[in-house]
Every structure is written in structure tokens, then in C-alpha cells.
DRENVOSE-847551 format. One record per residue (C-alpha): residue number from 1; x, y, z; residue in three letters. Coordinates in pm, whole numbers. Layout:
REM DRENVOSE-847551
i_c1_c2_c3_aa
NUM_X_Y_Z_ALA
...
REM end
This chain:
REM DRENVOSE-847551
i_c1_c2_c3_aa
1_8483_17116_5137_MET
2_8800_16896_5071_LYS
3_8988_17005_5387_LYS
4_8725_16852_5627_PRO
5_8721_16531_5431_ILE
6_9104_16503_5450_ALA
7_9115_16562_5822_ILE
8_8847_16291_5878_LEU
9_9041_16035_5676_THR
10_9364_16103_5884_ILE
11_9169_16065_6221_LEU
12_9042_15716_6100_VAL
13_9375_15600_5997_MET
14_9527_15703_6334_LEU
15_9239_15521_6529_PHE
16_9305_15192_6340_THR
17_9673_15207_6428_LEU
18_9605_15252_6786_SER
19_9368_14938_6790_VAL
20_9630_14731_6606_ILE
21_9908_14828_6876_PHE
22_9677_14771_7174_THR
23_9524_14428_7098_SER
24_9772_14137_7090_CYS
25_9521_13908_6881_GLY
26_9656_13581_6755_ASP
27_10016_13695_6758_GLU
28_10027_13748_7148_CYS
29_10261_13509_7332_GLU
30_10049_13432_7648_HIS
31_10212_13426_7983_THR
32_10069_13321_8327_TYR
33_10186_13304_8688_ASP
34_10123_12925_8708_ASN
35_9925_12627_8566_ALA
36_9616_12747_8769_CYS
37_9624_13115_8656_ASP
38_9338_13171_8413_ALA
39_9415_13521_8291_THR
40_9705_13608_8036_CYS
41_9950_13849_8181_ASN
42_10002_14009_7831_GLU
43_9631_14042_7692_CYS
44_9409_13955_7981_GLY
45_9249_13684_7791_GLU
46_9070_13416_7995_GLU
47_9135_13033_7967_ARG
48_8996_12729_8113_THR
49_9207_12543_8373_ILE
50_9195_12221_8567_THR
51_9328_12200_8924_HIS
52_9544_11911_9023_SER
53_9425_11781_9365_PRO
54_9674_11677_9628_SER
55_9669_11318_9739_GLU
56_9371_11221_9945_ASP
57_9435_11124_10303_ASP
58_9139_10909_10314_GLY
59_8954_11116_10572_ASP
60_8637_11283_10456_CYS
61_8654_11550_10746_THR
62_8970_11712_10582_THR
63_8969_11912_10282_GLU
64_9166_11838_9957_ILE
65_9348_12133_9785_THR
66_9510_12184_9452_CYS
67_9891_12095_9463_SER
68_9965_12395_9247_VAL
69_9751_12688_9370_CYS
70_9627_12545_9713_LYS
71_9266_12610_9602_ALA
72_9014_12381_9782_ILE
73_8905_12112_9526_THR
74_8693_11897_9782_THR
75_8557_12067_10088_PRO
76_8578_11881_10421_ALA
77_8267_11703_10578_ARG
78_8155_11817_10931_ASP
79_8168_11463_11050_SER
80_8172_11106_10950_HIS
81_7839_10926_10868_THR
82_7684_10594_10848_GLY
83_7800_10254_10928_GLY
84_7702_10048_11234_THR
85_7934_9983_11545_ALA
86_7939_9631_11692_THR
87_8069_9491_12007_CYS
88_8421_9464_11863_THR
89_8441_9736_11602_GLU
90_8353_10096_11560_LYS
91_8135_10216_11283_ALA
92_8287_10242_10941_SER
93_8201_10579_10753_CYS
94_8006_10500_10430_THR
95_8187_10796_10259_VAL
96_8562_10740_10337_CYS
97_8541_10401_10518_SER
98_8718_10563_10817_THR
99_8638_10383_11154_SER
100_8492_10644_11392_TYR
101_8302_10681_11721_GLY
102_8309_10401_11977_THR
103_8217_10028_11995_VAL
104_7871_9917_12087_ASP
105_7889_9679_12374_ALA
106_7537_9569_12326_ASN
107_7548_9476_11959_ASN
108_7613_9105_11954_HIS
109_7557_8828_11700_ILE
110_7477_8465_11794_ASP
111_7399_8286_11462_GLY
112_7429_7922_11604_ASN
113_7215_8021_11919_ALA
114_7456_7894_12168_ASP
115_7417_8208_12379_HIS
116_7788_8305_12285_ARG
117_7871_8599_12070_CYS
118_8023_8496_11742_ASP
119_8250_8783_11735_ARG
120_8443_8642_12044_ASN
121_8394_8959_12250_CYS
122_8357_8731_12558_GLY
123_7981_8770_12580_LYS
124_7848_8424_12698_THR
125_7488_8505_12815_ASP
126_7306_8620_12514_ILE
127_6933_8539_12513_GLY
128_6714_8385_12775_THR
129_6818_8024_12867_HIS
130_6474_7903_12955_ALA
131_6172_7705_12847_ASP
132_5844_7927_12823_SER
133_5512_7814_12958_THR
134_5359_7825_12615_GLU
135_5510_7495_12499_ASP
136_5645_7332_12818_ASN
137_5874_7099_12611_ASP
138_6158_7114_12856_HIS
139_6391_7261_12584_VAL
140_6552_7613_12576_CYS
141_6316_7830_12371_ASP
142_6617_8051_12263_TYR
143_6736_7773_12034_GLY
144_7040_7626_12183_CYS
145_6876_7285_12210_GLY
146_6961_7229_12570_ALA
147_6724_6998_12779_ILE
148_6644_7213_13088_LEU
149_6447_6962_13283_GLU
150_6372_6595_13262_GLU
151_6012_6449_13237_HIS
152_5864_6410_13579_LYS
153_5538_6329_13762_GLY
154_5249_6098_13647_GLY
155_5101_5863_13902_THR
156_4940_5594_13672_GLU
157_5157_5371_13457_GLN
158_5005_5280_13126_THR
159_5085_5107_12802_CYS
160_5226_5443_12707_LEU
161_5425_5491_13008_GLY
162_5382_5788_13262_TYR
163_5232_6123_13151_LYS
164_5464_6418_13248_CYS
165_5310_6668_13461_ASP
166_5499_6950_13290_ILE
167_5457_6902_12914_CYS
168_5194_6620_12906_GLY
169_5410_6388_12705_GLU
170_5439_6009_12788_TRP
171_5775_5895_12926_TYR
172_5922_5608_13101_GLY
173_5871_5228_13117_GLU
174_5540_5115_12938_THR
175_5287_4843_13004_LEU
176_5201_4585_12746_LEU
177_4868_4661_12548_HIS
178_4555_4459_12633_ASN
179_4299_4473_12358_TYR
180_3947_4383_12413_THR
181_3674_4338_12155_TYR
182_3304_4443_12197_THR
183_3010_4358_11968_ALA
184_2716_4605_11941_ASN
185_2454_4574_11660_ALA
186_2663_4541_11337_ASN
187_2984_4693_11513_ASN
188_3284_4553_11677_ILE
189_3503_4785_11882_THR
190_3874_4708_11945_GLU
191_4012_4886_12260_SER
192_4307_4883_12487_CYS
193_4230_4883_12857_ASP
194_4580_4979_12962_GLN
195_4528_5361_12935_GLY
196_4668_5433_12582_CYS
197_4326_5540_12456_GLY
198_4330_5311_12154_HIS
199_3986_5251_12020_SER
200_3878_5135_11675_VAL
201_3520_5061_11568_THR
202_3456_4842_11257_VAL
203_3119_4849_11090_THR
204_2964_4576_10875_LEU
205_2753_4739_10606_ASN
206_2475_4584_10390_ALA
207_2519_4571_10017_PRO
208_2459_4899_9860_ALA
209_2217_4764_9586_ASP
210_1966_4506_9705_LEU
211_1786_4459_9367_VAL
212_1823_4123_9200_TYR
213_2104_4142_8935_SER
214_2206_3792_8876_GLY
215_2531_3848_9071_GLU
216_2609_3791_9436_ALA
217_2562_4077_9662_LYS
218_2860_4194_9867_VAL
219_2856_4366_10214_SER
220_3139_4602_10301_THR
221_3341_4706_10607_LEU
222_3410_5058_10730_SER
223_3636_5199_10996_GLY
224_3918_4947_10967_THR
225_4186_5200_10966_GLY
226_4405_5163_11276_GLY
227_4314_4805_11358_LEU
228_4585_4623_11550_VAL
229_4450_4279_11445_THR
230_4388_4172_11082_ALA
231_4094_4304_10898_VAL
232_3809_4033_10936_PRO
233_3669_3837_10644_THR
234_3308_3862_10570_ILE
235_3115_3542_10555_THR
236_2765_3479_10403_TYR
237_2469_3249_10438_SER
238_2427_3103_10080_GLY
239_2516_3269_9759_ASP
240_2344_3596_9830_CYS
241_2233_3605_9467_THR
242_1860_3513_9450_SER
243_1570_3722_9588_VAL
244_1499_3672_9965_GLY
245_1668_3728_10305_ARG
246_2036_3665_10353_HIS
247_2290_3748_10617_SER
248_2652_3836_10652_ALA
249_2889_3825_10949_SER
250_3222_3895_11078_ILE
251_3441_3778_11381_THR
252_3706_4012_11527_LEU
253_3899_3901_11848_GLY
254_3640_3654_11935_GLY
255_3345_3897_11899_ALA
256_3107_3826_11627_THR
257_2822_4040_11462_VAL
258_2592_3952_11181_SER
259_2372_4163_10950_LEU
260_2050_4060_10779_ASP
261_1953_4207_10429_PHE
262_1686_4117_10171_GLU
263_1730_4113_9785_ILE
264_1415_4239_9610_THR
265_1283_4133_9272_MET
266_1422_4297_8967_ALA
267_1197_4486_8704_THR
268_1303_4382_8361_PRO
269_1445_4637_8109_ASN
270_1255_4579_7786_VAL
271_1361_4659_7436_THR
272_1044_4673_7238_ALA
273_997_4445_6925_PRO
274_990_4657_6596_THR
275_730_4618_6319_ALA
276_854_4465_6000_ASN
277_794_4636_5665_THR
278_567_4379_5472_LEU
279_377_4343_5161_THR
280_126_4060_5081_TYR
281_288_3756_4904_ASN
282_40_3483_4972_GLY
283_246_3327_5261_GLU
284_269_3382_5645_ALA
285_525_3651_5741_GLN
286_672_3729_6077_ALA
287_515_4060_6187_LEU
288_783_4188_6407_VAL
289_1158_4165_6472_SER
290_1212_4013_6829_ALA
291_1252_4243_7127_GLY
292_1500_4156_7416_SER
293_1528_4194_7784_THR
294_1802_4166_8046_ASP
295_1601_3921_8266_PHE
296_1293_3696_8204_GLY
297_1150_3575_7875_THR
298_993_3781_7597_MET
299_634_3649_7504_LEU
300_395_3749_7207_TYR
301_36_3725_7120_SER
302_-204_3856_6854_LEU
303_-474_3916_7115_THR
304_-416_4103_7448_GLU
305_-591_3839_7668_ASP
306_-487_3545_7442_GLY
307_-221_3301_7464_GLU
308_135_3427_7479_TYR
309_439_3229_7342_THR
310_790_3289_7255_THR
311_716_3260_6874_SER
312_699_3568_6664_ILE
313_329_3596_6551_PRO
314_282_3578_6176_THR
315_13_3722_5932_GLY
316_-92_3632_5566_THR
317_-347_3853_5444_ASN
318_-299_4235_5379_ALA
319_-427_4434_5669_GLY
320_-354_4592_6018_SER
321_-216_4363_6301_TYR
322_-153_4419_6668_THR
323_119_4230_6828_VAL
324_96_4225_7205_TYR
325_420_4141_7426_TYR
326_545_4155_7774_TYR
327_840_3990_7961_VAL
328_748_3692_8181_GLN
329_930_3700_8494_GLY
330_1042_3429_8743_ASN
331_1118_3394_9113_GLU
332_1374_3679_9091_ASN
333_1211_3908_8819_VAL
334_859_4052_8814_SER
335_654_4040_8495_ASP
336_660_4353_8279_SER
337_334_4523_8168_THR
338_182_4427_7846_VAL
339_258_4660_7560_ALA
340_177_4638_7189_SER
341_311_4729_6832_VAL
342_92_4784_6530_THR
343_206_4622_6190_VAL
344_69_4666_5857_GLU
345_78_4409_5570_ILE
346_41_4620_5260_ALA
347_-162_4503_4959_LYS
348_25_4366_4661_ALA
349_-34_4516_4322_VAL
350_-230_4302_4078_ALA
351_-27_4230_3766_SER
352_-123_4175_3411_ILE
353_39_3843_3254_THR
354_-96_3916_2916_ALA
355_-222_4242_2781_ALA
356_-532_4244_2557_PRO
357_-451_4252_2185_THR
358_-641_4444_1916_PRO
359_-845_4238_1664_ASN
360_-806_4311_1282_THR
361_-1163_4412_1170_LEU
362_-1345_4523_867_THR
363_-1687_4691_869_TYR
364_-1963_4425_830_ILE
365_-2263_4613_958_GLY
366_-2269_4430_1288_GLU
367_-2100_4471_1624_ALA
368_-1770_4308_1663_GLN
369_-1541_4253_1956_TYR
370_-1253_4507_1932_LEU
371_-989_4317_2124_ILE
372_-887_3971_2245_SER
373_-913_3941_2610_ALA
374_-612_3987_2829_GLY
375_-502_3783_3132_GLU
376_-408_3853_3495_ALA
377_-241_3644_3774_ASP
378_-492_3749_4028_ILE
379_-808_3941_4017_GLY
380_-1020_4010_3705_ARG
381_-958_4205_3378_MET
382_-1208_4483_3321_VAL
383_-1250_4711_3010_TYR
384_-1414_5033_2905_SER
385_-1416_5255_2592_LEU
386_-1354_5567_2795_THR
387_-1081_5612_3058_GLU
388_-1308_5743_3329_ASP
389_-1613_5555_3224_GLY
390_-1761_5221_3361_GLU
391_-1545_4915_3353_TYR
392_-1685_4564_3312_THR
393_-1556_4221_3222_THR
394_-1728_4239_2887_SER
395_-1503_4271_2588_ILE
396_-1601_4616_2417_PRO
397_-1755_4612_2081_GLN
398_-1780_4837_1770_GLY
399_-1991_4854_1467_THR
400_-1889_5149_1257_ASN
401_-1569_5184_1085_ALA
402_-1320_5399_1264_GLY
403_-1059_5410_1548_ASP
404_-1141_5287_1893_TYR
405_-937_5305_2217_THR
406_-1004_5016_2474_VAL
407_-906_5104_2830_TRP
408_-828_4812_3079_TYR
409_-687_4722_3411_TYR
410_-684_4430_3659_VAL
411_-938_4484_3943_GLN
412_-772_4369_4258_GLY
413_-918_4203_4588_ASP
414_-868_4211_4960_ALA
415_-486_4147_4925_ASN
416_-420_4329_4595_HIS
417_-450_4690_4476_ASN
418_-585_4754_4124_ASP
419_-330_4778_3851_SER
420_-278_5105_3664_ALA
421_-514_5179_3369_LYS
422_-378_5126_3040_ASP
423_-515_5117_2676_SER
REM end
């Protein structure tokens, strides 16, 4: 059993030595044919290399090779590409900028529209030197600004000159304007009879608001834009303030028109009087605070069909009153309708000036007056031995010994309320 084991051990040692002698490992001194050789001549190990391209000749149709190993680093293109040829230069390749091909004899540029190529190629007839029938303005439509033909034609001379048969514009010597003025209703038309077509119509308008306002009514003018002569001044018959017919007029270039209008009566705006808060005091009191109006006069009365005056109605006794009022107009203002406001004069409260006082009493076997009478400023004092019993002006009496409660109050009248009950 030991011999086979020994033989196996010797074989493993021999194989290990063989591996050591056939692999350079880290101790190999690598050698290569040149800088672009990627495989070690000694151990066959591969390495990463970088080629060194030869100088570029600037032509993308020729290849670029490595200066060491002559390997192709940039392939050649089949042809140049891009760029635009002009009338003086070939196209420039967009890859290598090399000029290639032929010039384009039809590719001109005329930035200032003078029909000449800006590249000085000799081309002097760029574009059409003509005036189209679309505008007929005598000017070259290409843009050079040349006048191709003068105005001509036109048989009738006017204040604008002659009308060109080609473009329709006016040209040449002009006649003087001659303005005429024609009146029609409330309009005056200013026009020229020398053929220029000038025509302006001025209209005299009635005042917008013809209801009496206390201020003068003012007419207006329309259509004055473009007038050759000065805008006319409006004149009036009277002050145009009061109700009635009035007129306004204007004169323009010797023509005169007038306009009648009528100012109508105003309806007054009324602020109603307001009821005063009143309590009876024995004197006459103003029943309302005065109303107001923009026109006319406020009048008042205590009866609808009675006499109306500017005085505020008064009342003395407690009770309900109706105050009637309206605005009295004049020659410019109509009367308002009659209206009314209800006013109350409340009753005063009767007051006690001296309360009844209890008498000092001792039983005598007869009826005795329990109190001395009280006093009131108005009305009469009444008494009772029960709060809710019958009250009279008689002083309550008592006979038997004991406590008595005497109730009392002042009985009012038409202008006073009863006082509160007391005891």
C-alpha cells in the first residue's frame, strides 16, 4: 500500500515543477514587435494598445492610418456631403470643410433689391423690373424703388389736379377750392364744386332733455369734423330756461338753419314730511317735520279739502291727526298729488302731587276716615279698600280696630292716562 502512495506523490511534484517553468507569471519581461503589438512575444499575454493616427490631410474622402502599424484609424467617406454652392463658390463639405463640386450659376443674392448680385458675380438683371397690374403705382415691384412711368391721362382738371389713368392718383396743377353751403331742414352741407369730392354736413340738434330744470337748455352740433370753415356758434331766442317754445339757429358760409323745441313742465320730486313723536303737554305742538321739494312750494292742511298753507299744522289735545300735504307748482312746475301722514299725540300720565296719608285712629265704636285725601295736578283721586274693587272719590272709612289697606290712583281724562295704583 505504501508504494502506490509514494509514486503518486512524485508525479504531483513533477507536474508542479512543469507548470512553474512553462508560465512566466509576474517575473516575465514582456517583449513586443512594436507599440501597436498587443501580444507578448514571451508569454502570449494580451495588452490594451492605442494607435497613433497619422496627420489628417483635411479631406474626409481619404483614410487616416496609424503612424506605427499603418492600421486604418478613420475610414474614408465615399464622397463629400452638405453645403450649398453659390454663383461664386463651390459647396463646402459639412464634415471636412473641403470645397467640392461646381459653382451654382443660378444661386445669387440681392439684399438691397437693386437687381445686382451682391457677390459681384456680374449678374445685373436679378428679378423682374416691372410694375404689376395689381397696384399700378408706377414703381418697380421688385423693390428697387425705380419709377417706371410718370402719371398720365386725366382730361378734367380739378382742385386735386388730374386723375392718372394708370394708378387713379391725382397729379399735376390744381384748381382752387370753391366751397358752397346748402341749408336743408336743420342741416347745412359744406361742399367743393371743383371736383375734389369734399362734402361735410353739420346738423343742429335739439337739447337732449326738454323737461324744465331751472337751467338753460343747450342745443348741440354733430358732423363738424372736416369742416374747412370755423365751427358755427349756436344762437337762441331768449334764455331757453322757462316752459314754452324756443328756437336755436346756426349760420355757416352764409346759409342759416333754425330748430324749434319746447320745454315741458317739471314734476316736482317730493320728500314727504315725517311725523313727530309727541306727548300731550297742554300746548300746541308741530305735528310733522317739514318735507322738501326740488321745485315748487310745500303746503300743509289738517283737512284734505281745506285750506293749505306753508305753516306746519299743530295739535294740542291727545289723539290722532292726519296732516295733508302737496307741492304747489308754478308756470314751470306742475302740482304734485295730495298725500298724507298720520300723527299721534300720546296722552300724558296723570301725576300725584301729594299722596294720601294715614290717620292716627283709636276705636270709638263709629266709622272713621282712614286717610287724609291726596292731591293730583290733573284728574281726580279715587280710593278703594281692595286693589281690584270699586274706586270712588270718597275717603274709605273703618269702624273696627285692625289694619286697613287703602288703594288709590289718579283717574285721568281725555289727555291723560290713569296713574298707577298705589296703597
